[in-house]
Phi, psi and omega in degrees: 000132181281168178295324177296319179293321177298318179296318179299314179297317180297318180295315180294322178294321178296316178296321178300315180296320179298315179294325179295316180296321178296314179297319178297320179298318178294325182290331184264356178292138177300139180286123179295153180277333179289129183302321180292315177295323178297317179296317178298319179296319179294319178297316179299318179297315182293324175296315179298319179295320178295318178296325175296314180295324177296319179294320178297316179296319179298319178295315180296321178298316180296317179300314180296318180297319180292318181294319181291329179077187184291000000 
């Protein structure tokens, strides 16, 4: 693995961890009692969860590309 590939994996792993923490924060927020606020909170959580999954997919794609080689 080249130094550039190591840097790419480290960067993607860092972004993945950041997205995971954001998604966890949304998951642990108390559910508002107001229906509109509750819906907004759920939407925010689902967006954060989707961004986490996108980061996870980006990391896996990079790993596969590196493992497969040129």
